[in-house]
C-alpha positions as CSV (number, residue, x, y, z in Angstrom):
1,X,107.3,104.9,118.2
2,X,103.5,104.0,118.3
3,X,102.9,100.2,117.6
4,X,101.1,100.5,114.4
5,X,98.4,97.0,114.4
6,X,95.8,98.8,111.8
7,X,96.1,100.3,108.2
8,X,93.2,102.4,107.5
9,X,92.6,103.8,104.3
10,X,90.5,107.2,103.4
11,X,87.4,107.1,101.2
12,X,89.9,108.7,98.1
13,X,93.0,106.3,99.0
14,X,90.2,103.4,98.6
15,X,89.1,104.8,95.3
16,X,92.6,105.0,94.1
17,X,93.4,101.6,95.1
18,X,90.4,100.4,93.6
19,X,91.1,102.4,90.4
20,X,94.5,100.7,90.4
21,X,93.3,97.2,90.4
22,X,90.2,98.2,87.7
23,X,93.2,99.4,85.4
24,X,95.1,96.3,85.7
25,X,98.1,97.9,87.4
26,X,97.4,95.6,90.6
27,X,95.5,92.4,91.3
28,X,94.3,93.2,94.6
29,X,93.3,96.8,96.6
30,X,95.4,95.6,99.2
31,X,98.6,95.1,97.1
32,X,98.0,98.8,96.0
33,X,97.4,100.3,99.2
34,X,101.1,98.2,100.7
35,X,102.9,99.6,97.5
36,X,101.6,103.2,98.6
37,X,102.1,102.8,101.8
38,X,105.4,101.8,101.3
39,X,106.5,104.5,98.8
40,X,104.9,107.1,101.3
41,X,107.0,106.1,104.2
42,X,110.2,105.5,102.1
43,X,109.7,109.0,100.2
44,X,107.7,111.1,102.4
45,X,107.8,109.7,106.0
46,X,108.7,113.4,107.7
47,X,105.3,114.7,106.0
48,X,103.0,111.6,106.8
49,X,104.6,109.9,110.4
50,X,101.8,107.7,110.8
51,X,102.0,108.3,114.7
52,X,100.9,111.9,114.3
53,X,99.0,111.6,110.9
54,X,95.4,112.7,111.0
55,X,92.9,111.0,109.1
56,X,91.0,113.0,106.6
57,X,88.0,110.4,107.3
58,X,87.6,106.7,108.2
59,X,85.5,105.5,105.2
60,X,88.0,103.2,103.1
61,X,89.0,99.4,104.0
62,X,90.8,99.0,107.1
63,X,93.2,95.8,107.3
64,X,95.2,94.8,110.4
65,X,99.0,93.9,110.6
66,X,98.2,89.8,109.9
67,X,97.0,91.2,106.4
68,X,100.0,93.2,105.9
69,X,102.3,90.9,106.8
70,X,100.9,87.3,106.9
71,X,104.1,85.6,107.8
72,X,104.8,87.9,111.0
73,X,108.3,89.5,109.7
74,X,109.0,92.6,108.4
75,X,109.7,92.4,104.7
76,X,111.0,94.2,102.1
77,X,108.7,96.0,99.0
């Protein structure tokens, strides 16, 4: 399996994350994106395997592994 060190949003995913913040569901776009990533991996991994998934664009925010897991350990959502 690939060693994933970055978490990149497409333009549309970035817009959705910002919308979730603006409507009060999340405080930060990163928090909304982390929730969405966890949900997608848990419920749709076979459809969006991150090792083989092709991004539609690179126009959204990019986060590194430290942004996702600041203590350096895998944490349950």
